[in-house]
C-alpha positions in Angstrom: -15.5 -6.9 27.8 -12.2 -6.8 26.0 -11.6 -4.1 23.4 -11.8 -6.6 20.7 -15.0 -8.1 22.0 -16.4 -4.6 22.2 -15.3 -4.0 18.5 -17.0 -7.4 17.5 -20.2 -6.3 19.2 -20.2 -2.9 17.4 -19.5 -4.5 14.1 -22.2 -7.1 14.5 -24.7 -4.4 15.5 -23.7 -2.3 12.6 -24.0 -5.0 10.0 -27.0 -6.9 11.6 -29.2 -6.0 8.6 -26.5 -7.3 6.0 -25.7 -10.8 5.0 -22.0 -11.8 4.9 -19.7 -11.8 3.1 -19.3 -8.2 3.9 -16.3 -5.8 4.1 -16.0 -2.8 6.6 -13.8 0.1 7.3 -14.0 1.5 10.8 -13.7 5.3 10.2 -12.6 6.1 13.7 -9.6 3.7 13.3 -9.0 4.9 9.8 -8.8 8.5 11.0 -6.7 7.7 14.0 -4.2 5.9 11.8 -4.1 8.7 9.3 -3.4 11.1 12.3 -0.5 8.8 13.5 1.1 8.7 9.9 1.0 12.7 9.9 2.6 12.8 13.5 5.4 10.4 12.4 5.9 12.3 9.2 6.8 15.5 11.3 5.7 18.1 8.9 6.5 16.4 5.6 3.5 15.8 3.3 2.4 12.1 2.9 1.6 10.8 -0.6 -1.1 8.1 -0.4 -0.3 4.7 -2.0 -3.6 4.0 -3.8 -2.8 0.3 -4.0 -3.2 0.2 -0.4 -6.7 1.8 -0.5 -8.2 1.1 -3.8 -11.4 3.1 -2.9 -11.9 6.6 -4.3 -14.1 7.7 -1.5 -11.5 6.9 1.1 -8.6 8.5 -1.1 -10.8 11.6 -1.2 -11.3 11.5 2.8 -7.6 11.0 3.6 -6.5 13.8 1.1 -8.9 16.2 2.7 -7.0 15.9 5.9 -3.9 18.1 6.8 -0.7 16.5 6.2 -1.6 14.4 3.0 -1.0 15.5 -0.5 -1.0 13.6 -3.8 -1.4 9.9 -4.7 1.0 7.3 -5.6 -0.8 5.0 -8.1 0.3 1.5 -9.4 -0.7 1.4 -13.2 -0.9 4.1 -15.8 -4.5 3.2 -16.6 -5.4 3.9 -12.9 -3.4 7.0 -13.0 -5.3 8.4 -15.8 -8.7 7.3 -14.3 -7.8 9.2 -11.1 -6.7 12.3 -13.0 -9.9 12.2 -15.0 -11.9 12.0 -11.8 -10.2 15.3 -10.6 -7.1 14.1 -8.6 -4.5 16.6 -9.5 -1.2 15.1 -8.4 -0.8 11.4 -9.4 2.7 9.8 -9.2 2.9 6.4 -11.0 5.1 4.3 -8.9 6.1 1.6 -11.4 7.2 1.9 -15.1 4.5 1.0 -17.6 4.3 -0.4 -21.2 0.8 0.8 -21.7 1.2 2.3 -25.2 -2.7 3.4 -25.4 -2.2 5.0 -22.0 0.9 6.9 -23.0 -0.9 8.1 -26.3 -3.8 9.5 -24.2 -1.5 11.1 -21.7 0.6 12.8 -24.4 -2.5 14.4 -26.2 -4.5 15.6 -23.1 -3.1 18.7 -21.3 -5.0 18.0 -18.1 -3.8 14.5 -17.8 -0.2 15.6 -18.7 -0.3 18.1 -15.9 -1.6 15.8 -13.2 0.1 12.5 -14.0 4.0 11.8 -13.4 5.2 8.7 -14.8 8.2 6.5 -13.4 11.3 5.5 -15.4 14.6 3.8 -14.8 15.8 3.1 -18.4 16.2 5.0 -21.6 14.2 2.3 -23.2 11.2 3.4 -21.3 11.5 6.9 -22.7 11.7 5.4 -26.2 8.5 3.4 -25.6 6.8 6.6 -24.5 7.8 8.5 -27.7 6.9 5.7 -29.9 3.4 5.6 -28.3 2.7 9.4 -28.6 0.6 8.9 -31.8 1.1 12.6 -32.4 0.5 13.8 -29.0 2.8 16.7 -28.1 2.1 17.2 -24.4 5.2 17.3 -22.1 5.4 14.1 -20.1 6.4 14.5 -16.3 9.0 12.0 -15.4 10.1 10.7 -12.0 13.4 8.7 -11.6 13.4 5.5 -9.4 16.5 4.8 -7.3 17.4 1.2 -6.1 17.4 1.1 -2.4 18.5 -2.4 -1.6 21.2 -2.9 1.0 24.3 -4.7 -0.5 26.8 -6.4 1.7 30.1 -8.2 1.3 30.9 -6.4 -1.9 27.4 -7.1 -3.5 27.4 -10.9 -2.9 24.5 -10.2 -0.4 21.5 -8.1 -1.3 18.5 -7.2 0.9 15.7 -5.5 -0.7 13.3 -5.7 -3.6 14.6 -5.9 -7.1 13.2 -2.8 -8.6 15.3 0.0 -10.4 18.7 -0.8 -12.0 19.7 2.8 -11.0 21.8 2.7 -7.8 24.7 5.2 -7.6 24.7 9.1 -8.0 26.3 8.6 -11.5 23.5 6.2 -12.5 20.7 8.5 -11.8 22.5 11.5 -13.0 23.2 10.0 -16.3 19.5 9.1 -16.8 18.6 12.5 -15.6 20.7 14.1 -18.3 19.0 11.9 -21.0 15.5 13.0 -19.8 16.6 16.7 -19.5 18.1 16.7 -23.1 15.1 14.9 -24.6 12.3 17.1 -26.1 8.7 16.3 -24.8 9.9 15.3 -21.1 10.4 17.1 -17.8 12.1 15.7 -14.9 10.3 16.5 -11.9 11.1 13.9 -9.2 13.1 11.1 -7.6 11.5 8.2 -5.7 13.4 5.7 -3.5 11.1 3.1 -1.9 12.9 1.2 1.1 10.8 -1.8 1.2 13.1 -3.9 3.3 12.7 -1.2 6.0 9.2 0.0 5.6 7.5 -3.2 4.6 9.2 -5.9 7.0 8.1 -6.1 10.6 11.0 -6.2 13.2 9.0 -7.7 16.1 8.0 -11.3 14.7 6.1 -13.1 17.2 8.0 -16.0 19.0 11.1 -15.3 16.9 13.3 -13.1 19.1 16.5 -13.8 17.3 15.1 -13.3 13.8 13.6 -10.1 15.1 16.9 -8.9 16.4 18.6 -9.7 13.1 15.8 -7.7 11.2 16.4 -4.7 13.5 20.2 -4.8 12.9 19.8 -5.0 9.2 17.2 -2.2 9.0 19.5 0.0 11.2 22.3 -0.6 8.8 20.1 -0.1 5.7 18.8 3.1 7.0 22.3 4.6 7.5 23.5 3.4 4.2 20.5 4.6 2.4 20.4 8.0 4.0 23.9 8.7 2.8 23.4 7.3 -0.6 20.1 9.0 -1.1 21.4 12.4 -0.2 24.3 12.0 -2.6 21.8 10.9 -5.4 19.7 13.9 -4.8 22.7 16.2 -5.0 23.8 14.6 -8.4 20.4 14.9 -9.9 19.6 18.5 -8.7 23.0 19.4 -10.4 21.3 18.4 -13.6 17.7 19.4 -12.9 17.7 22.3 -10.3 14.0 22.6 -10.4 13.3 19.0 -9.2 9.9 19.2 -7.4 10.0 16.4 -5.0 12.1 13.4 -3.6 9.8 10.6 -2.4 10.6 8.0 0.1 9.4 5.9 2.9 6.5 3.6 3.4 4.2 2.9 6.5 7.0 1.1 8.5 9.6 3.7 8.2 7.8 7.0 8.0 9.5 8.7 10.8 13.0 7.6 9.8 12.6 8.6 6.2 11.1 11.9 7.2 14.2 12.7 9.3 16.3 12.8 6.0 16.9 16.3 4.8 17.1 15.0 1.1 13.5 13.6 1.2 10.7 16.1 0.7 7.7 13.8 0.9 6.8 10.5 2.4 4.8 7.5 0.7 2.3 5.5 2.9 -1.0 3.7 2.5 -1.1 0.4 4.3 -0.9 2.4 7.6 -4.6 3.6 6.9 -6.1 0.0 7.0 -3.3 -1.7 9.3 -3.6 -5.2 7.8 -2.1 -8.2 9.8 1.5 -7.8 8.1 1.7 -4.5 10.1 1.3 -6.0 13.5 4.9 -6.8 14.0 6.7 -3.4 14.3 8.5 -1.7 17.1 8.4 1.7 15.4 4.6 2.1 15.5 1.3 0.5 16.1 -2.1 1.2 14.6 -5.7 0.2 14.8 -7.1 -2.5 12.4 -9.5 -0.4 10.3 -10.4 -2.9 7.4 -12.1 -6.3 8.1 -14.2 -8.6 6.3 -17.0 -11.0 7.6 -17.9 -14.5 6.4 -21.0 -16.3 7.5 -21.1 -19.5 9.6 -22.8 -22.1 7.3 -22.0 -25.4 9.2 -21.3 -26.8 12.6 -19.5 -30.0 11.9 -18.8 -30.8 15.6 -17.7 -29.6 18.9 -15.3 -26.8 18.7 -15.6 -26.4 15.0 -17.6 -24.2 12.6 -17.4 -23.7 8.9 -17.7 -20.4 7.2 -18.4 -19.7 3.6 -15.2 -19.0 1.5 -12.5 -16.8 3.0 -9.6 -18.1 1.1 -8.2 -14.6 0.1 -4.4 -14.9 0.1 -2.2 -11.9 -0.4 0.6 -11.4 -2.9 4.3 -12.0 -2.2 6.2 -15.2 -1.1 3.6 -17.9 -0.5 3.4 -18.7 3.2 1.2 -18.6 6.4 1.9 -14.8 6.8 0.1 -14.2 3.5 -3.3 -15.6 4.6 -6.1 -13.7 6.2 -6.5 -14.2 9.9 -9.8 -15.0 11.9 -9.9 -12.0 14.2 -13.4 -11.9 15.9 -14.4 -13.6 18.0 -11.1 -14.2 19.4 -9.6 -17.5 19.8 -10.5 -19.2 16.5 -7.9 -20.7 14.2 -7.6 -22.6 10.8 -7.6 -26.4 10.7 -3.9 -27.2 9.6 -5.2 -29.7 7.1 -7.4 -27.3 5.2 -6.7 -23.6 5.9 -8.6 -20.9 4.3 -10.6 -22.4 1.4 -12.0 -21.1 -1.9 -15.6 -22.0 -1.0 -15.5 -23.0 2.7 -13.2 -22.6 5.7 -13.3 -24.8 8.9 -12.5 -22.9 12.0 -11.4 -24.5 15.3 -11.5 -23.3 18.9 -13.7 -23.0 21.8 -15.4 -19.9 20.5 -16.8 -21.9 17.7 -19.3 -23.6 20.1 -21.0 -20.1 20.7 -21.5 -19.5 17.2 -24.8 -20.2 15.2 -25.6 -20.6 11.6 -25.6 -17.2 10.2 -23.4 -15.7 12.6 -20.5 -13.6 11.3 -16.8 -14.3 11.8 -14.5 -11.4 11.1 -11.1 -11.6 9.4 -8.2 -9.3 8.8 -6.5 -9.5 5.3 -2.8 -9.9 5.3 -2.2 -6.9 3.1 -4.2 -3.7 2.7 -5.8 -2.7 -0.6 -5.9 -6.2 -2.1 -9.0 -7.0 0.0 -10.8 -4.6 -2.3 -10.2 -6.7 -5.1 -12.7 -9.3 -3.6 -15.4 -6.9 -2.7 -17.3 -4.3 -4.7 -18.4 -2.1 -1.8 -17.1 -1.1 1.7 -19.6 -0.3 4.5 -18.1 2.6 6.6 -18.8 2.1 10.2 -19.0 4.9 12.8 -19.6 3.6 16.3 -22.2 0.9 15.8 -23.8 2.3 12.7 -23.0 2.2 9.1 -23.0 5.7 7.9 -22.2 5.1 4.2 -21.6 2.4 1.6 -18.8 3.4 -1.0 -17.7 1.5 -4.1 -14.2 0.0 -4.2 -12.3 0.2 -7.6 -13.9 -3.2 -8.4 -17.4 -1.7 -7.6 -16.7 1.0 -10.1 -15.7 -1.5 -12.7 -12.0 -1.0 -12.5 -9.6 -4.0 -12.3 -6.2 -2.5 -13.1 -4.2 -5.6 -12.5 
């Protein structure tokens, strides 16, 4: 029996009493992945990206482990909800225009102490001030730095379009604006290198493309390390008491951790290891989060149909954004249909061994987005479910 076949047998036994659709997290794989992230971080704390988990119980589990400290959230509403729930260090990774949220933050000492907001423009400070509604609490602020690699004098850009702040002078200027402005305290810098951390460099069947990605990422790491160090020096000259410099992502943990200027690493997807993280040379993990759909039809030889399953991930639309049939091994989509909203035909010889009501296990393309489809996760240890915990959705929270 192959390791994947053994996993399938375990998951089927664990969920035999449950009807599909069902979502699970294999806790042994989850903990192994967490340990691997800590090993790669080489002593620097890992801030957990909540958008890649979206389950409070699992956030609590990983933060209880050595090597993890703090949460990186994705909306202000989520940040406040987590802080009210007792999480004491929440960094909002994106600027917000949530005026009601800023008003609540500015009038609550507990929330103001726990939450740090992201800015890259004086206009965002203006919005926060206009939203205070009399709240006088000091707002903790982090500056975001653009990490994109620019080539040929800026004519070619590789990386996400995030912050407009690119140079040491850009960030120092905004830092001075924050420091001079009453009601704000500059505490951190964030620089997320998604073109390194979030792009696989070993694309199956694409050796030339994979080599080009590795060359790009090597150049990007060198350029960013030099520029990030210069940015940190410039901002510390304005704000010597800066608390943290955040960088990284699951795919670049060990490289970012090697930079002296960086004090903490952000990671989250590496806990679940969705399919987009299969194509890396820098690390390998164990798939920990899966979902199962039930077989509801047998249209013919070599074909079964499961209920639903059309759960595409965000990003540029393409086959890599689709979930993949994982267990049993050897199933594939019908190219004329793909994964559907209400039914999904699957082709391959394993289909002939499946019966009505059997489960087919899938892996999502990205990590936490799976939890937007399910209100609970069944936690598997060995061949048993030892707990069932709500996702954000299961707690009535849909932040985006």
